[in-house]
C-alpha positions, 0 to 999 in steps of 0.5 A, a space after each residue: 463571461 464565464 460560469 461560476 460554481 462554488 460548492 463545499 465538500 461535495 463532488 461537482 460535475 460541470 458540463 458546459 452547455 455550449 460547444 465553442 472553444 472555452 478556457 478552463 481556469 481555477 481560482 482561489 478563494 474570493 474574487 476570481 483571479 487566474 491561477 493557471 490556464 490550460 491550452 492545447 486541449 479540449 474539455 467536454 466535462 470536468 469532474 472535480 472534488 470541490 472543497 470549501 472556499 474554492 471557486 471554479 470558473 468556466 470561461 469561453 475558449 475552453 477544451 474537451 477531455 476529462 481532467 481530474 483535480 484532487 485537493 487535500 483537507 487544507 484546500 490545496 491542489 495536490 494532484 491533477 490528472 490529464 486525459 492522456 494519463 499525465 499526472 502532476 503532483 504538488 508538494 507544500 512546505 509546513 507553512 503551505 507554500 508550494 514547493 514544486 510540481 512533479 510531472 509523471 508520464 503514464 508509462 513510468 513508475 514514479 515511486 519504484 514499487 513495480 506498479 506502472 503509473 498508468 495502473 496506479 492512477 486508475 486505482 487507489 494506490 499512490 503514484 508517489 508512495 510505494 507503500 500506500 497503506 503503510 502496512 510494510 508491504 510494497 504495493 506491487 507485492 499486495 497487488 501481485 498481478 499488477 492490474 490495479 484490482 484486489 483479486 482473490 489471494 491478494 491483500 488490499 494495498 490501500 487498507 492496512 488490515 485487509 481481513 479486519 482482524 485487528 492485525 496489520 497485513 504486514 505484521 501478519 506476514 512477518 514484516 519487520 522494521 528491517 524489511 520495510 522501505 523508505 515510503 512506509 510510515 513507521 508511525 503507522 506500521 506495526 512491525 512483527 516482533 516474532 517474524 518466524 510466526 505468521 498468520 493469514 492476512 486474508 483470514 480473521 481466524 488463521 487457525 480455525 479455533 473460533 477465536 479471531 487472530 486479534 483476540 488471540 494476539 491482543 496487542 497485535 504485535 505478531 508475537 505470542 506474549 504472556 497471557 496470549 494464545 497463538 493465533 496460528 501454527 504457521 512459521 515463515 523462516 526467512 532472513 535469518 542465519 542460525 550460527 553454531 550452537 543454535 537449537 530450534 524445534 517446531 512442534 507437530 502439526 505446524 506448517 513450516 516455510 523455510 527461505 528465502 535467505 534462511 541459512 543453517 550454519 555448521 553446528 546449528 540444529 533445526 528439528 521438525 516434529 512428525 506431522 509438520 508440513 515443510 516447504 523449502 524455498 529458494 534461498 534456504 541453505 543448510 551448510 555442511 556440519 549443520 542439522 536439519 532434522 525432519 521426523 517423517 510419519 
């Protein structure tokens, strides 16, 4: 005879009191009827998130180990994690019918974001979404050292606005629609409408003038629009080709980073005023016949 547990909206930890082999079964709402059974593993403890109308039954002949189940708001199983690190993700159609299951080995990288499955399954990022928080920045760029922890100097891959200034991390770092991947939800992402200007996603006041970035860029679109103040004097020149006749000038006291993929073609001109700090990165190119003019103090 199995033990039953029925809880609503709480985290439940089930510790069998007996040590004989037992079988763990999950049942849907209502009377207990098996949905699946686990074999070839032993289960000491089950830590699950139980939502309304889910009945968990522990029957004799179970197993030992720790296995985690995750359910969505509609009480559907969407992920299970086995003790060996294997993850099974479930998808559903619009009517709630299960479409299939994706089995993920812990050593792989299911979403191709650069973070191994074994790291993602222990942290907050998704195994199946390369941009978990939909801020436009791939998870592996936000977690730059790929350790599953938000360290100093890193943005949080699970929070769309790490510093809480109202502007998304991707917007602050100059990400546009052309730069995002297929996993970024464009209904969430706010593209930077002026990717040359960037703010610090780890500082609520990038220029230190006493006003938060969100108070200066009040519509949070990364561009200085009419009636707004510039929250930063930092420019990130990237992914642009300046053609003949283009003339640009940047004021004193600003910080300029040029590259990658920043090309000044013949006949184009870029002028940096005295007092400007310039950083040239791989991918910056000034063609013969172009002008890249820096006034040195």
